Residue, then its C-alpha position, 0 to 999 in steps of 0.5 A: m500500500v502506498r503511504k504518501k509522505g507529507k503534505t507536499m506530495r498530497r497536494a501534488v497528487t491531488a492537483t493532477i487528478g483533474a488534469m488527468v480526467f481531462v486528458l483521458a477524456g480527450k485521448a479516449s473519447t470513444v470510451a467516454q461516449d460508448p460503454p466498453t465491450d466485454a473485450d475492452m474490459r478484459a483487456a483493461h483488466a489484463v493491462l492493470l494486472g500485468l498480464a498483457q506483457d509486451g502486448a501479448a495476446p491471450e487465448r480465448d477460452k469460452g468466457g475468459d482469456v488465458y495468458y501464458s508466461i513466456v519461459d525460455n529456461p526449461n527449469a523456470p516456473r510456468l504461470v498460466t492465468r485465466l481472466e474472466v470479467s464478472g457480471a459487474p464489468c469493473r470486477a474481474r476474476t483470475t485463476s492462476a497456476l504456478q508450476f515448477p517442472e516436475q512439481w505440483a502447482t500453486l493455485t491462486l484465485g483473485l478478484v480485482d475491483l477497478s471501482r475501488v481505485a482511490a488514488v493515482t500517482a505518477y513517477t518518471s522512474a522506477d526508483d522514484m516509484i519505489a522511494e515514493t518521491n518526486p510525483v509528477p502530473i499524470d499527463s506528463p510525457e515523462v511518466e514511466q510508472i503509475v501507481l493505483t491504490g485503493e482499499g481491497l483493490y485486489c484480493s486473492s486466495r492462494m493454496s498449494l496442491s501439495g504438502p501436508s496442508n492445503a490450507s489457503e492463504d488469503m490477502c488483499a493488496d491495495r496497489l497496482d503498478l502500471p508501467m509506461m516505458d514505451e509508446e505501446q505501453k503508454a497507449r495500452a495504459r491510457r485506454a485502461l485508465a480511461i475505462v477506470a475513470n469514465f466507466c468504472k467511475a473510480p473515486a480517484f478520478a472524481k472531479k474535486 
């Protein structure tokens, strides 16, 4: 969870929200005018959850999209994630299996709710993001990292399919990190953020 340090950062972040709403409306007018399709919603969730790395296309499986990690090392773990948009489009379910070669998998069930995004902070580098210093306006062309925060934004339950106990480990994360390192990532991020702002009506983008 991001803990803002001091009044200066809070003022800087608050000042950028109105500008971000204006920019998103201009750059994604079709999202603002028309409700996003089911495919649009799945794509937005995938980007915000870090599933669509480098624009990777999923396999369509009935009502969901399946993403596979790209593994060059045969001894590395492999991750398979299925993403489904629920009856409330701003919520999505994920089912992930992480497996090391010749071992049982760890299964994680997750639920993300984009309407819970309460704050948005932008940084020009990963170092600033980690240190939580020097936030910049979200529409700045130098932005390379965006952090979305909100209570219970992403909750998950993880269990191992091997070992003496199959008890689950439950947790809720209050943060999602969104990289914007190149033009393709920026374009995908803007589309996703426009949906969060204009369709999911997240509090972070409410006019002050």
